C-alpha positions in Angstrom: 20.0 0.0 -11.9 18.5 3.2 -13.3 15.9 3.3 -15.9 16.1 5.9 -18.6 13.2 8.2 -19.3 11.3 7.1 -22.4 10.0 10.1 -24.3 7.2 8.0 -26.0 5.9 6.9 -22.6 6.0 10.4 -21.2 4.2 11.6 -24.3 1.3 9.1 -24.1 0.9 9.8 -20.3 0.7 13.5 -21.1 -1.8 13.0 -23.8 -3.9 10.7 -21.6 -3.6 13.3 -18.9 -5.2 15.9 -21.1 -8.1 13.6 -21.8 -8.6 12.7 -18.1 -8.2 16.2 -16.7 -10.7 17.5 -19.3 -13.2 14.8 -18.4 -12.8 15.6 -14.7 -13.2 19.3 -15.3 -16.4 18.6 -17.3 -17.9 16.5 -14.5 -17.0 19.2 -11.9 -18.7 21.8 -14.0 -21.8 19.6 -14.5 -22.1 18.9 -10.7 -21.1 22.0 -8.8 -20.7 21.7 -5.1 -21.9 24.2 -2.5 -19.9 24.7 0.7 -20.8 22.2 3.4 -22.5 19.9 0.9 -21.4 16.4 -0.2 -18.9 16.8 -3.1 -20.7 14.7 -5.7 -18.5 15.6 -8.6 -15.3 14.4 -7.0 -17.1 11.4 -5.5 -18.5 10.2 -8.9 -15.2 11.0 -10.6 -13.3 8.8 -8.2 -15.9 6.1 -8.1 -16.2 5.8 -11.9 -12.4 5.8 -12.1 -12.2 3.0 -9.5 -14.6 0.9 -11.6 -12.7 1.5 -14.8 -9.3 0.9 -13.3 -10.4 -2.4 -11.8 -11.6 -3.4 -15.3 -8.4 -2.2 -16.9 -6.2 -4.0 -14.5 -7.7 -7.4 -15.5 -7.9 -6.6 -19.2 -4.5 -5.1 -19.7 -2.5 -7.2 -17.3 -4.2 -10.5 -17.2 -6.1 -11.0 -20.4 -4.9 -9.0 -23.3 -1.6 -8.6 -25.2 -1.7 -4.9 -25.5 0.7 -2.4 -27.0 3.3 -1.3 -24.4 2.0 2.3 -24.5 -1.6 1.5 -23.9 -1.3 0.9 -20.1 0.6 4.2 -19.4 -1.9 6.1 -21.7 -5.1 4.6 -20.1 -4.2 3.9 -16.5 -1.5 6.5 -15.7 -2.5 9.2 -18.1 -6.3 9.2 -18.4 -7.3 7.7 -15.1 -4.4 9.3 -13.2 -5.6 12.7 -14.3 -9.3 11.9 -14.1 -9.3 10.7 -10.5 -8.2 12.9 -7.8 -7.0 11.8 -4.3 -5.7 15.3 -3.5 -9.1 16.9 -4.1 -10.8 14.2 -2.1 -8.5 14.8 0.9 -8.8 18.6 0.7 -12.6 18.5 0.4 -12.8 16.1 3.4 -10.5 18.3 5.5 -12.4 21.5 4.6 -15.8 19.9 5.4 -14.5 18.9 8.8 -12.7 22.2 9.5 -15.8 24.2 8.5 -18.0 22.3 10.9 -19.5 19.8 8.6 -17.9 16.7 10.2 -20.8 14.4 9.5 -20.7 15.2 5.8 -16.9 15.0 5.7 -16.6 11.7 7.5 -19.4 10.2 5.4 -17.7 11.4 2.2 -14.3 10.0 3.4 -15.7 6.6 4.3 -18.1 6.3 1.4 -15.3 7.1 -1.0 -13.0 4.4 0.3 -15.7 1.7 0.7 -17.5 2.3 -2.5 -14.3 2.8 -4.4 -13.0 -0.5 -3.3 -16.2 -2.2 -4.1 -16.4 -0.7 -7.6 -12.7 -1.6 -8.3 -13.6 -5.2 -7.3 -16.7 -5.1 -9.5 -14.7 -3.8 -12.4 -12.2 -6.7 -12.0 -15.0 -9.3 -11.7 -16.8 -7.8 -14.7 -13.6 -7.9 -16.8 -13.0 -11.5 -15.9 -16.5 -12.5 -16.8 -16.3 -10.6 -20.1 -12.9 -11.9 -21.1 -13.2 -15.5 -19.9 -11.5 -17.9 -22.3 -13.4 -21.1 -23.2 
C-alpha cells in the first residue's frame, strides 16, 4: 500500500524547518566553536532538542488530542531542522582526525548519554505536568 504525499503535511514540515533551522543557526552564531574545542553550540542544540522531543512525545501522542498537522510541524519540522545528527557526527570525526581524540570521544559519549537522559527527563516532566486526576 502506498501513501500519497499530502501537500499540507509537507508545507507544515517546511515551515517548521524554517523555524528550527533559524534557531539552530542563531545558537551556532551565539556559541562559535574554535578548532579542537568542544562544540558547545551543537551539543546544546541537540540536548535541548532531546528534552523538548521527549516532552512532545508524551504530550502529543499520549496526552493530548492535537491537530493532525501539529506533530509534523513541531517534531519533524522544527525539531528535525533544529537538531543535527550530521553535524554531530562530522564534528566528532573531525576532532578525532585532527588529533583531538579526547575531546571527540567525550563529545560523542556525552551527546548520547546526556541526550538520552534529557529525553527521558522531558517525558517524565510531561507526564507529571499532564497527569489526569
